[in-house]
C-alpha positions in Angstrom: 0.0 -0.5 -0.1 3.0 2.2 -0.9 4.1 1.7 2.8 7.6 1.5 4.1 7.4 0.9 7.9 10.0 0.6 10.3 11.3 0.1 13.8 13.9 2.6 16.0 14.5 2.8 19.9 16.5 3.1 22.9 17.0 3.4 26.0 13.3 4.8 27.1 11.6 4.8 24.0 10.6 2.5 21.8 8.8 3.4 18.2 7.2 2.9 14.9 7.7 4.5 11.7 5.4 4.4 8.7 6.9 6.9 6.0 5.0 7.0 1.8 7.0 5.4 -0.1 7.2 7.5 -3.2 8.7 10.9 -1.8 9.8 9.8 1.7 6.9 11.3 3.7 7.1 10.5 7.8 2.8 9.6 7.9 3.0 8.1 11.2 4.3 7.3 15.0 2.7 5.2 17.1 5.1 5.1 20.3 4.8 1.3 21.4 4.3 2.4 25.3 1.3 1.8 28.3 1.9 -2.2 28.0 1.2 -4.3 30.4 4.3 -6.4 31.9 7.2 -4.6 29.6 10.7 -3.8 32.5 11.2 -1.0 34.0 14.6 -0.9 32.6 15.4 -2.6 29.2 17.8 -5.2 28.4 21.2 -4.4 28.0 22.9 -4.4 24.4 25.8 -3.7 22.2 25.5 -0.6 19.7 26.2 -3.2 16.9 22.3 -4.4 17.8 20.1 -1.5 19.6 17.1 -2.3 20.9 14.5 -2.7 17.4 16.5 -4.9 15.2 13.9 -7.6 15.0 12.6 -6.8 11.0 9.0 -6.3 11.0 6.7 -8.4 9.2 2.9 -7.4 8.1 -0.5 -9.6 6.7 -1.3 -6.5 4.6 -3.8 -5.6 7.1 -2.6 -4.9 10.4 1.7 -4.6 10.9 3.4 -6.5 13.4 6.7 -5.0 15.9 8.7 -6.6 18.3 11.8 -4.3 20.1 14.5 -5.3 23.0 12.6 -4.9 25.5 10.4 -8.5 24.7 6.7 -6.0 23.7 5.4 -6.7 20.9 2.9 -4.5 18.8 0.6 -4.6 16.3 -0.6 -1.6 13.8 -3.3 -1.2 11.7 -1.7 0.6 8.8 -2.9 4.1 10.1 -0.5 3.5 13.3 -3.4 3.1 15.7 -2.7 0.0 18.4 -5.2 -2.9 17.3 -3.0 -5.2 20.3 -0.5 -4.6 21.9 1.6 -7.2 25.1 5.4 -7.7 26.5 6.8 -11.5 26.2 8.8 -11.5 29.2 12.2 -10.0 29.4 14.7 -11.4 27.3 18.5 -12.3 29.7 21.3 -12.7 26.5 24.2 -11.2 25.2 23.2 -8.0 22.7 20.2 -8.1 22.3 16.9 -9.2 20.4 17.1 -9.6 17.0 15.4 -12.3 15.8 12.4 -10.9 13.1 9.2 -11.4 13.1 7.6 -14.0 10.6 4.5 -14.6 9.0 1.9 -18.2 8.5 -1.2 -17.5 7.6 -3.3 -15.8 11.0 0.1 -17.3 12.7 2.6 -14.7 14.0 5.6 -17.3 14.7 8.0 -15.9 17.5 11.9 -17.7 18.0 12.7 -16.6 22.2 16.0 -18.2 22.8 17.2 -17.3 25.1 19.8 -17.9 28.2 16.7 -19.3 30.1 13.3 -20.0 30.0 13.9 -19.9 25.5 11.1 -20.9 23.7 9.1 -20.3 20.2 4.7 -19.3 19.9 2.5 -18.7 17.8 0.5 -15.4 18.1 -2.9 -15.2 16.4 -2.1 -11.4 15.0 -5.4 -10.5 14.8 -6.2 -10.5 19.0 -2.4 -10.6 20.1 -3.1 -14.2 21.5 -1.9 -17.6 22.1 -2.4 -19.7 19.9 -0.1 -22.3 20.3 4.0 -22.5 22.6 6.4 -24.7 23.5 9.5 -25.0 26.0 13.0 -24.5 24.2 16.5 -25.7 25.8 19.1 -24.6 24.1 20.4 -21.3 24.8 20.6 -17.9 23.5 20.1 -17.2 19.6 20.4 -14.4 17.9 18.6 -16.0 14.1 15.5 -16.1 13.2 12.8 -18.8 11.9 13.3 -20.2 8.6 9.0 -20.2 7.1 10.0 -23.2 3.9 7.0 -25.8 1.9 9.4 -28.7 1.2 6.3 -29.7 -1.5 4.7 -32.1 1.2 5.0 -29.5 4.0 4.9 -26.1 5.9 7.5 -26.2 8.2 8.8 -23.4 10.6 12.5 -23.9 10.8 14.7 -22.3 14.3 19.0 -22.6 14.1 20.0 -22.7 17.9 22.4 -26.0 19.6 19.8 -27.7 17.8 17.7 -27.4 15.1 14.6 -27.7 15.0 11.3 -27.3 12.7 8.0 -27.0 13.9 4.4 -27.4 12.3 3.7 -23.4 11.7 -0.3 -23.9 12.6 0.2 -26.8 15.2 3.6 -26.4 17.3 4.5 -30.2 16.7 7.7 -30.9 16.7 8.9 -32.7 13.2 11.7 -33.6 13.6 14.8 -32.1 15.3 19.1 -32.2 14.2 21.9 -32.3 17.3 24.2 -29.4 15.8 26.4 -27.5 18.2 27.6 -27.0 21.2 28.0 -23.8 22.6 28.2 -21.8 19.3 26.6 -18.3 18.7 24.2 -18.6 15.7 23.4 -15.1 14.6 22.3 -16.2 10.3 19.5 -17.4 9.6 19.1 -21.2 8.4 18.8 -21.3 4.6 16.0 -23.1 2.0 17.0 -24.8 -1.4 16.8 -27.5 -3.3 16.1 -29.7 -1.2 19.2 -29.2 1.2 18.7 -27.0 4.4 22.0 -24.1 5.0 22.9 -23.6 8.7 25.5 -20.9 9.7 28.0 -21.3 12.8 30.2 -18.6 13.9 33.2 -19.7 14.5 32.0 -23.3 13.8 30.6 -24.5 10.6 28.3 -24.4 7.7 26.1 -26.9 7.6 24.2 -28.0 5.0 21.2 -31.2 5.8 19.6 -32.8 4.1 16.3 -31.9 4.7 13.6 -34.8 4.7 16.5 -37.3 6.2 18.5 -34.9 8.1 21.6 -36.5 6.9 25.5 -34.2 6.2 25.5 -33.1 2.5 28.7 -31.0 3.1 29.8 -28.6 6.2 33.1 -26.8 6.2 34.3 -24.9 9.3 36.9 -22.2 7.0 35.3 -18.8 5.4 31.4 -19.6 7.9 29.5 -15.6 7.6 29.3 -14.9 11.5 26.4 -12.6 11.6 24.9 -12.2 7.7 22.6 -14.9 6.8 23.7 -15.9 3.4 22.2 -16.8 -0.3 22.1 -20.0 -2.0 21.2 -19.6 -5.6 22.6 -20.8 -8.9 23.9 -24.5 -7.7 26.1 -21.2 -5.4 26.4 -20.2 -2.0 27.4 -17.3 -1.4 27.6 -14.9 2.1 29.4 -12.3 3.2 32.1 -12.9 6.5 32.3 -10.5 9.5 35.9 -9.6 9.2 35.5 -8.7 5.7 35.7 -10.6 2.6 32.7 -12.6 -0.2 32.6 -16.1 -0.5 31.0 -18.5 -2.6 30.8 -22.7 -1.9 29.2 -24.9 -4.2 26.3 -26.1 -2.6 25.4 -29.0 -4.3 29.0 -30.5 -3.0 30.6 -27.4 -1.3 34.3 -29.1 -3.0 36.5 -26.8 -4.7 37.1 -27.0 -8.7 39.7 -29.8 -7.5 37.1 -32.1 -4.7 38.1 -30.3 -1.9 36.2 -29.2 0.9 36.8 -25.7 0.1 35.5 -22.3 -1.2 35.3 -22.6 -5.2 36.3 -18.3 -4.4 37.0 -15.4 -2.0 36.7 -12.2 -2.6 38.6 -10.0 -0.1 37.4 -6.5 0.4 38.1 -3.8 3.0 34.8 -3.8 5.2 32.1 -7.4 6.2 29.5 -8.4 6.4 26.3 -7.2 9.0 23.6 -7.3 6.5 22.9 -10.2 4.1 23.1 -10.8 0.0 20.0 -10.9 -2.1 18.5 -12.2 -5.7 17.6 -8.7 -7.8 17.1 -10.2 -11.1 20.7 -11.5 -12.5 22.7 -9.2 -9.6 23.3 -9.6 -5.5 23.9 -7.4 -3.7 25.4 -7.5 -0.4 26.2 -4.2 1.8 29.1 -3.9 4.1 29.1 -2.3 7.3 31.1 0.9 5.3 27.8 1.8 3.8 29.2 0.4 0.2 27.1 -1.7 -1.9 29.2 -4.9 -4.0 27.4 -5.9 -7.0 28.0 -8.9 -8.9 27.2 -12.1 -10.7 25.9 -15.5 -9.1 28.5 -17.6 -10.6 31.6 -19.7 -9.5 33.6 -16.3 -10.4 33.8 -13.1 -8.9 32.6 -11.0 -10.8 31.6 -7.2 -9.9 29.3 -5.3 -11.3 29.5 -2.9 -9.2 30.2 -0.8 -5.3 28.1 2.0 -5.5 29.0 3.3 -2.0 25.9 5.1 0.5 29.1 6.8 2.7 27.6 5.9 6.0 27.4 3.3 7.6 24.7 0.3 7.8 24.3 -3.4 8.8 20.8 -4.1 7.3 19.6 -5.7 4.8 17.4 -3.7 2.1 14.0 -4.4 0.8 12.9 -4.0 -3.3 10.2 -4.5 -4.5 9.3 -3.2 -8.3 13.0 -1.8 -9.4 13.1 0.6 -6.3 15.6 -1.2 -3.1 15.1 0.9 0.2 17.7 0.8 2.3 18.5 1.5 5.7 21.2 3.7 7.0 22.3 4.0 10.7 21.5 8.6 9.5 19.0 7.9 6.9 16.4 5.5 5.1 17.1 5.9 1.7 15.2 5.2 -1.7 17.4 4.3 -5.1 16.1 4.2 -8.6 16.3 4.5 -12.1 
């Protein structure tokens, strides 16, 4: 409906903003306050994460936002509150960053922390709990992955253990013991029957989603925050300290048959944002604000490196021929 939504917060306030997508005019601001159960003091977070790291979602009628305090709000398109609730103050290093995902009339929430973790399905219209499943795998900063395998819908959550749930009921479909004590920030990625998992300082795991058997693994050149992109039989990711890496998505092997990357392109800055595919081009923004545009091919081919000249950590949104990008100081629309 020609609107762009985003959240902002600090220790004192939590807000939702709505902008006109054509001209960038601020249409309204909603203050997420006076929510029952909201903590008097927000949790400690790092400067990198902040208090509004989670991406919003929508069902086309309402928009949904969650903050570091556990405050969850649903608003109509004019910024009026439909419902709000507090999920409990999340306690984990860095802060809360799992984004919201909607499936039909269910709002899916991954709430992994030091203790009291859970995954829940919330009714989008009322905010009432449809189902809730306790989890005991420690903190995770990843977001739920919603997939259809061709046989059924699954929502997959990555932590020390990877678990698949029925998004309508919360029933556990399968589990996979993965890493112990790892810090998981990248969201799982699904492509052509294979689930790709990344845990910084541990490993990349390519997992057959039907058998839960490992297809291949690699313990080097691992995206630690950036969620990878899998397309054209290739795996692409941005590294925390700099560099763009490409693996063969099917085998994990290089041209010589070794379990190594196909290529590694060095960059001056690291990546928190995730790569996106638009047409036949991959867009990946580094933390200094340079957009790396390259081809989805077995050899690195740069198609441009324009810069916003602003610190950036967010993944852009693409609608039609326009890219919407949030820097630390501005909201941008870039189009022909």
